[in-house]
Legacy VTK file of the C-alpha trace (Angstrom):
# vtk DataFile Version 3.0
C-alpha trace
ASCII
DATASET POLYDATA
POINTS 118 float
-10.494 4.509 44.022
-9.894 6.249 40.690
-10.797 9.900 40.304
-12.181 11.256 37.076
-9.559 13.560 35.568
-9.148 15.306 32.237
-7.773 12.131 30.627
-10.350 9.779 32.103
-12.657 9.988 29.079
-16.410 10.562 29.076
-18.311 9.301 32.063
-21.075 6.894 31.207
-22.000 5.925 34.720
-20.414 5.387 38.107
-20.377 2.164 40.054
-18.987 2.218 43.571
-16.835 5.287 42.892
-15.173 3.858 39.774
-15.581 5.452 36.376
-17.523 3.104 34.135
-17.001 3.265 30.363
-18.747 1.315 27.646
-16.735 -1.595 26.306
-16.846 -2.150 22.568
-15.095 -5.095 21.017
-12.698 -4.160 18.212
-14.356 -6.424 15.659
-17.794 -4.903 16.329
-16.383 -1.429 15.700
-14.684 -2.581 12.490
-17.854 -4.179 11.129
-19.915 -1.102 11.986
-17.392 1.196 10.262
-17.100 -1.008 7.184
-20.878 -1.122 6.753
-21.104 2.621 6.267
-17.894 3.207 4.295
-17.598 2.874 0.505
-14.216 3.058 -1.224
-13.748 3.945 -4.871
-10.568 3.885 -6.934
-10.187 6.586 -9.582
-7.431 6.045 -12.164
-6.476 9.091 -14.261
-4.103 8.661 -17.202
-3.294 10.574 -20.342
-5.232 9.712 -23.486
-3.346 8.075 -26.359
-1.556 10.706 -28.421
-0.992 13.067 -25.483
2.715 13.446 -24.701
3.692 11.759 -21.427
7.125 13.243 -20.711
7.478 11.487 -17.360
6.758 8.074 -18.875
9.176 8.716 -21.744
11.912 9.660 -19.276
11.291 6.551 -17.152
11.225 4.336 -20.248
14.565 5.720 -21.472
16.148 5.381 -18.031
14.979 1.787 -17.574
16.440 0.821 -20.948
19.751 2.427 -19.958
19.627 0.432 -16.707
19.547 -2.842 -18.624
15.930 -3.483 -19.582
16.158 -3.291 -23.409
13.099 -5.544 -23.864
10.864 -2.912 -22.251
8.362 -1.866 -24.913
6.270 0.909 -23.342
5.700 2.873 -20.120
2.682 4.949 -19.156
1.964 6.921 -16.017
-1.276 7.219 -14.102
-2.546 8.851 -10.928
-4.675 6.703 -8.670
-6.991 8.286 -6.138
-8.482 6.099 -3.421
-11.635 7.880 -2.275
-13.458 6.780 0.855
-17.030 7.921 1.490
-18.858 7.660 4.803
-22.528 6.714 4.811
-22.909 6.153 1.054
-23.877 3.061 -0.877
-21.356 1.878 -3.483
-23.554 3.314 -6.248
-23.798 6.707 -4.542
-20.052 6.668 -3.811
-19.319 6.047 -7.495
-21.550 8.978 -8.443
-19.737 11.237 -5.965
-16.379 10.029 -7.308
-17.520 10.963 -10.820
-18.405 14.402 -9.503
-14.888 14.719 -8.034
-13.429 13.726 -11.415
-15.578 16.229 -13.282
-14.845 19.086 -10.885
-11.164 18.556 -10.032
-9.336 15.323 -10.704
-9.221 15.156 -14.508
-9.393 17.205 -17.684
-11.680 15.389 -20.167
-9.739 16.793 -23.112
-6.470 15.031 -22.189
-7.318 12.418 -19.547
-8.864 8.965 -19.652
-10.569 8.028 -16.373
-11.505 4.665 -14.891
-13.686 4.466 -11.766
-14.132 1.172 -9.931
-14.681 -0.133 -6.410
-11.405 -0.032 -4.481
-9.831 -3.346 -3.618
-9.497 -4.020 0.082
LINES 1 119
118 0 1 2 3 4 5 6 7 8 9 10 11 12 13 14 15 16 17 18 19 20 21 22 23 24 25 26 27 28 29 30 31 32 33 34 35 36 37 38 39 40 41 42 43 44 45 46 47 48 49 50 51 52 53 54 55 56 57 58 59 60 61 62 63 64 65 66 67 68 69 70 71 72 73 74 75 76 77 78 79 80 81 82 83 84 85 86 87 88 89 90 91 92 93 94 95 96 97 98 99 100 101 102 103 104 105 106 107 108 109 110 111 112 113 114 115 116 117
């Protein structure tokens, strides 16, 4: 007979002295979670004409390492935002709010928002 201890988990019911817990199949949990989660990818890069020192340094280094045919390098930050309980349209709107409030400066950054690939 198993006693309910601190690591036994929440008691749902007892049957003949044994702790009974609900059984949830992994795939059911995954489907339920996926249905209420929306992912959005936000790509933030410098606008043309804005100096990208990191990209210039990488470009120079790659040429020195034997890639003389390399023509151009740019850098970008990619944010993968996951929203619980929002539709894809609402998640995109919230991602735009995040961009406007924190993730990018509209004077120097170009932003692309799209659904995140799985």
